[in-house]
N, C-alpha and C positions, 0 to 999 in steps of 0.2 A: 602428429600423432605419439611420438617421441618424448615430447613434450609434455604433454596430457596425461600418459602414463607415467612419468617420472613424480609429477605432481600429487599423482593418487597416489603413489607408493609411497611418497613423501605424509602424506597424508594420516595414511593408514601408520605407518610408523609413530605417529604424533599421537594419535588415536590409543596404541596400545601401551604407548608410555605413560597415559595417564590413568590415576586412580580407577578402582572400580565404581565407586561413589560419583567419579564424574562422569564416567561413561554412561551410568546408568542415568544421570541427571540429562544427558543428551537423548537418551531415546525417549525420557519423558515428554522431550520437546514436540515430538512426532505428533501425536493425538491433539497437543493441542495447535499446531499448525492444521491438522485436518479439520478440528473444531472449526477454525479460520477459514478454510478454503469451503467448509459446508455453510458458514453463516453467509459469504459471498455468492453461492450458488443461488440461496434462499432467495436473496437481493433481487438476483439477475432474473430468476423466476418470477417475482413479483414485478418488476418493471415491465418484464415483456407481455404478464396478463393483464396489467392496467393498459398499455397502450392497447392492446389488443381489444379491450373491452371497448376505450374512449372509439377506436378506430370501427367499432361494428363489427369485427369480424368472428368467426367461430373459433375458437379454441377447447383444447380436452381439460378434463377435469383436474383440478387442483388436489392434493392430498389434504383432507380434514376440508373441503370445499362446503360440505352439508353444513357447516355450521355458520359459513357466511352466508348475510341474507339474500334473497334473489332480488329485492329491488335495487335497481341499477344503480339510483343515486346513493343508497346506502352502500350498496356492494364497494362503489369507487371507495367511499371515503372508509370503509373497513379495510379495503386492499392496499391504501393510502397509509393509514395509520399502521397497520402490520410492517410495511415497508418502511417506513420511520423507525419504527422499534427494531427492527433486523439490523437497518443501521448503525443505531446505538450500541445494539449488541456487539456488531460486526466490527466497530470501532474501540470497545472495551476488550474483546478478545485479541485484537492487534497491542493495545499498549501491553496489554499482559503477556505477549509473546514477547515483545522487546524487550520487557522487563525481564523476562526470563532470560531471553539471550545474552542481556548484557551482564546478569547475576551471572549465568555461567562460565562467560569469558572473563570476568574476573577472577572465579573458581580457578580455573584451569589458568591464568596468569600466577596465581598464588601457587599451585601443584606444579609447573614447571620450574619456576623458582625453586623452590623448595629442592624439587628434585636434582636440579643443577647445584645446589649448593650442595647438597649431599655426594653428589658425585664428586665435587671438589674436595670435599673431606676426604673421601675415598681413595684420591689420588697418592703415590709415593710423593714423597719431598721433593724427586727428581723433576716431578710432573712443575713443580713450581717456579724452578731455578733456571727452567727451560726459557730461551729467549722468545721462544713463540707464544708464551703464556704469560705475560705478563698484565692483563688488564681484565681481571675475573668480575670485577664489581660492574663495570661498564658491558660485559659481554649479560649480564643474568638481567641487570635493570633496564639497557634500552634495547638491545637485541630480542629477548623475551618479550617487553613491552609491545614492539613492534609486531612480532608473531602475533599475540592475542588480540591487538588493536587491528592490525591489517590482515590478516589471515584466517585464525579462530572465529572471529565475531563474524567476517564475510561468510566465512564457512554456517556457521550456524542460520545467518540470516537467508544463505543461498539453499540450504534445506527446507526451512520454511517456506520462501517464496517459491520455491519450485513446487512444493506441494499444492499450495494455494493457486499457483498457475493452471496446473493440472484440473483441479475441480474447475475454476474457470474454464477452461478450454473444453471439459466435459459439458458443462452447462451450455456453451456456445455449440457446440458438435449436436447435443440435442434440440436445437433450436433451427440451425441451418448447418445441415452436417457438411455438402459440399462448398458451402462458400467459406464457412469455419477451417475446412482443411486447407482451402487457398491462402487464407488469412494465415495459419498457422506455419505453415511450409514458408511460406515467404518470410514471415518474422523472423524464424530461424533461419533461414539463407542469408536474411540481412545481416543478423549478430556475429553469425559464423564467418562471414566477409572482414567485418568491422572488426570483430576480435583478432582474425589472423593479421590484418593490417596493425593493428595498435600494440596487441602484446609485446612484441619484440622490441619496440621502442621503451615500454613502458621497464621492462626487463633490463635494458641497457642502462636506463636511466636511473634505476635502483642499485643496480650494480655500483655504477658508479659514485651515487651517491654514498651508500656506503663507507666504499673505500674513502671518498673524500672528507666525510665525518668523521673517519676515525684520524686523519691525518691531523685536522681540525682540534680534533679533542686532544691527540699528543703536542702539539704546537701550547695548546693553552695550559695543558698539565706539566710540561716542561719547563714554561716561562715561570708559572707560580712556584714550582720548587727550586726555582734557582732565582728566585726574585732579588737575593743579596747581589749575584753578580749581574743580574739586570739594571739593579741602581748602580752598582760601582762602574760599569762599561758602557752606561747610558745606553743600552740596547733595545730600549722601549720600542723605536720605531723600526727597530728589524724583526722584531716578534709580531708586531702590529702588521706591519706590511706582508709578511708571512703569513699571517691568518687571515688578510685583507684578502690577499691574491687567492688563495685556496678555497676562501668562502664564497670569491666570485666565481673561482670554477664549478663550484657544486651550484650556484644558483641554476643555471638552467636544467640541471638535473632534477632539481627540489621544483620547480614548477612544472616542467614536463611530466614527472611524475604526478604530480598532484592533478594537472587537467586531463590528461590521457586517459583516466579509468571514467572519466565523467562525459568523455565524447559520445561512445555508444549510449550513456545514459540520458544526453539532452537531445539525440537526433532520433531515438527509438518512438518518444511520445508522437511527434507529429509525424514520422512516419507510418505508425499504427493508423492513427486517424485518418491519414489518406487513404490508406488501404480499407479501412473498415468503408468509408464512405465512396470510396471508388467501385468496392464490390457490392455494394448495397446500392447506388445510382446505374448501374452498368446495364442494369435490364429496364429500366426506366429509358434512358438517355437513348437506348438501342431500339426501343419499342419492342422489345421481345416478349419478354415475361409479362411486364407490368406496366401498362399504359397509365394505370391509376396511379397517382403519387400515394393518395392515402392507403392503398394495399402496403408500400413498402416503409409507411411509416413507424409501425411496430418493429421492424428487422431494425432501423435505422436509430430508432430509439433504443431499443435493446442493446445493440452493437455500440452505441456511443457511450452508454453506461458500462458496457462491457470493457469500453476500452479505458475508461475512467477507474474502472477497478483493476483491468487487467496492466495497465502501464505501470503503477509505483510498484508492484511484486517483479512484475518483469525488467523495470528499471534496475532495482534491486539486484535480483538474480544476476543479470548482465555485469552491473558494475561488481559484486561480490566474487565472480568467475573472474574478470581481470585481475582483480584486485590479490586475489589467491595465486594465481600464476605469477603473478609480479612480484609476489612475495615470497619466492621459491628462494631467492638468495639469501634472506633473513631465516626463513627454516632450516635450510640447511645448517646455517651457522647453531641456531638454537641446538639441533640435533647433535651436531657434535659436543655439547655439552650434555643433554638430556640422556644420549647414549654412553656416556665414558665407562669404560668397563672398569670394574672394580679392582684395585691395585693392592690394598691395603686392607688387614683387618683391624676389627676395633675393639675396644675394650668388652663392649657388653656380647661381642660373637666371641671372645675368648674366656668367658667369666670363669672356666673352671680353675684358670691360674690368678692367684691373686697377688699384690704386690709384695707381700711378706715372703711369700713362696718362690720370689725369683730374686728376693733381694740379697747382693752379695756378703758374703759373711768373713771371706778371707780374701779374695782378688778378684780384679775383673782385668781378662786380657783378651789382646787381638793374636790369632794365631795364624802365619802365614796368608797373611790378609793381601789378596790386590782387588783393586777396583778400577773400573773406567767408567766414564758417563755413558746413556745410552748415545746411539748412533755415533759413538764415538772409539776409533781402533786404539788408541792408545791409553795405554794405563796411568792413572795420576796416583796411586800408590800401588806400590810395588814390595810383596813379600815383608809386609811391616809386622815384626814381632814387636811387642809390648806388654808390660805387666804391671797394671797398679794397685798397690794393696789398699785394702780399705782402710778410712780414716787418715788417709796419708794428702798432701798437695803435689801432685804433678803439674809442670809445665812443659809446653810444648813451643821450641823458639824454631827460626829459622828464615829464609827470607821469604818474602809476597810469592805466593804461588810454590811453596815448597812441598805443601800439603796439611799443613796442620790443623787448617778449618776444617778439611775434608776427612782426616782421621778422627778429629773431637766428633762430627756427624755420624761416624761410624759406630763412636761408643755410645751414641744418645741413640742409634738404631733409626735416625734420619735417613740414613744412605744403607742400604745393605751389601754386603762384599760380592764382587762377581767371582771371586773365589775365595778360601780362608774362612775363620771362623770368628764370633766374639763370644768369649767364653765366661761363664759365671761359675768363679769357684771350681774352675777347670771343666766344664760341661759346657759343651757347645748350647747357645742360644737360638731357639728355631722359632720360624715366623707367628707360630700361633703364640708364644711365650712374649713376643715384642711387645704389645700394649702394656702386659704387668710390668714389665721391664724400664719402660716409659713412664709407668706410675711413680716409679722411683727416680726420675730425674729431672733436670729441671737445666735452662738455658739463659744466660745473659747474656746478649751480643753486644756488640760496641753500640749500635742503634738499637737501642729497645723500641717496641711497638706498645704501646698504652692505649686504652681504650678511650673513646670520649664520653666519660662517664666521669663517677666520683672515686677519691680516692679506697674506699672500703670493698667496689667492685672491681677494681685493678687490681688489690690485693690478693682477694680471694676468686682468682680470675675462674672462669667457667661456672662458678656455684650461685645459684639463685640465691637472693637476697634474705629470703624466710629461713635459711639452711648455714648463714655464714654464722661462725662463731666470733664475735666482736672480743672475745677475749683473746682468743688464737692471733685474732688482726694486729692487737695492739703487742702482745709478746714479740710477732715478725718483725714490728716496725722498731721496737726496742733493742730487736738484736741488730737489725740493720741502720742502727744509728739516728734515726730520724723521727722518732716518735715524737721527740719536744717538737719539731717544726710543725708536726702536725696537731697536737695538742693547741698550739697557738693560732691555729685557723680559726677564725670566727665558724665556720662550718663544720670543723673537724674534720673526722671521715667522711664528711658527706659532701667534702668541697671539690667541685666539678673542675678538671685541671685542664678542660679543652682538648684539642684534636691532637692527639699522640701528645698529650702530656707538654702543650705548649706553654702553659702558665709555670712551669716549672723548670730549675736549672738542670744541667747537665748530670750533675753529682746527685741531686736530688732523684731524676728520674731513674739511674742504676742502682738507688738504695730500695728505691719503691721495686724493681726487677729481686731485687736479692732479698727483700722482704718476702714477695709474692713466693720465692722459692723457698723460704723458712716456713711459711704459711702450708705449703704443701707436704712440710716435713720430708722434703725431697732427700735421699740420702747420696745422690751423686749429682754433683754441678758442673757444668762448664762453663766459663767466664771466656767468651771469645774476644778479644781484645776491649775487653768490658770496660778499659780505665784510658783507653788511649787518646781518647778526645776529651779529658780531663785536664785540668791543670794540678801542678803539685799538690796544692793542698786539698784537694778536692779529690784525687787520687787516694791521698793518703786517708782520708775518712771513709769511702768507701773501702780500702785494704783493710781499716780496723775493723769495720763491719766484718769483711772476711775473714779476719782472725777469730772473730767471736763464732761466727758460724762453723767455722774450721773445726770444731770440736764434736760438730752433729753431722758432719755427712765429709765425704770425698770429693775432692776437688781436682778439677781438671783446668790449668789457666793457657789460653795462648796469648801469647804477648810477646813483645820488644822489649819494653823496659825493663831495666834491671830490678827497678825498685816492687816491681809485682813477681818476681819469680826468686829473689835472694832468699827467701823462707821457704824455697820448695824444697821438698824431700829429695825429687828426684826430677833430673830434665831431660827430655829427648830433644837433640837438635837434629831437625829435617831439612834435606835437601833433595829436589828433583824428584819427591814424590817416596824416597826412602829415609831411612833411620841413620843419618852420619854418624853420631856418636851420642853416646847417654852415661849419665851419672849424678853425680849431686854437683852444685857449684863448683865447687872446687877442683873434683877430679875433671869437670869440662873444661875449663882452665887449663888443664895440664895436658889434655888428650886430644884438643881440639883448636887447632888455630883459626879455623873462621868464628868459633864462640869466643875466642881470646879477641881477635880483632872487631867482634861487636862489642864486648865489654868494653874494649879501651876507647871504641870509638864513640862510647855512650859516654864514656867517664871525660874523655876530652872535652866533650860538645857542652857537659854539666860546670866543667873546670871555666871552660870560656865565657859560658851565661854568667858566671861568680862573677869571674875576673871584670865583665863590662858593667856592672852594677858601681 
């Protein structure tokens, strides 16, 4: 009972999450199901009348019976023709209902996917760097696909089948009240017992299937992502065996989860037919009510046809109900995405603030800023105070984990302070103003993510093609020192670069990212280890591009290499979440032993590399 209540509660939550248009479409299926039910009632009434006439038994008049000729032969032919016509109409109504259900299922799939995607976009950056939320695409495409196919569609079928079954039961009750009641009660009792036995096993199988499928997906993704290591370490067998082992563990849950929902469906039909003929023949066999076999022929014929009409929707209802109840784990996961609370404000919602209004004129400052990640007790940034003059180039240096990138994310408002403030020209930036400030910002990480499309749409990121200014794109490419390379390509701006820019070199990818920032006319640019994975010559080319755009915007460079910070106007050295020292390059050499050691270590490394040549 508690399980049924939980399933209903989850379905209600899902229905409320749907757009009003989809909800309205659902209610339109109800009258269509009613028409299906009425068509089945008409078919049963006609077959009952036909066999009653054949048996020569008295029967009450049908509606519009005055239109049927009284001649027995013509009367039988007329009823047969009407019966055939009603069967065709019933079949067409069934196809229409099924098509409508499939259409609504796909509409709901699109609705739920859009809701989940929108909710993900409305989460803070902290949500995406959490170790528990690292596979959004799989959740959206796989989990919601299962919900739409294994829960939404069965629910639509259950609704339609229940209405049709009710109408058929009413028709049966009108023919033989007591016998029909026995039939209904026994069928429901049979289903209840079967459901109670089967459903727990189905739910258990589905839970384990979801868990093991996630593990196989993880293994496959990890092995593909680390394919160079797989080749170099000859680890093919390791990953193959691991994948095969988990796949084999998944197999029994897959086939049981597929078979068990069909078990009641497979045995309901013979059970129902057995009941019908047992109830119909019981009086004849016991010699009670009907000694003449001819007298029970109309009843048996009507109930036999009723069984043919009743079994498909009843089986569909049983299978759908089992599928819904076993799909609860998938629905719970989908609702976790669909009902994600909104955490951030978008540009559209804060349209009273424009980017020019929040643009820094003099300085960008972090004032007494502290920060700790959600669910953590320890501060990763402690009393950070720094000032960046507009138009300057500032560098953040320090050991890995010292707080450099986290501070950069605070400046970009990807992360918001636990306490303290980000100030633009001495004024605290509030949450409503964040989208406008971010419109002035650009970010180039060490591993840039590019779209699997052409160069044009990668530069004009998030802009529909019709609104892209190609002159501005070429200006951006020129400034990023990559225009010549693009112009030499056969398809130029329309050259597809593959998944995440796989067809480009590291330096080309970084310069595309810089061109993207220039196209946006960003006033504040953060380069987070943007050149650390590049060779010296490529790094020099990228830094040359940065030199050019340095005249256009304020730049913060998070780096280790001396070559990327030598020309910085100011440098902040981080250590354990605090600013240990600050000043220009020469000042830091004098006041910070750790910075001096860092510089000497890199100079020694560079000298040794030269001596080895």
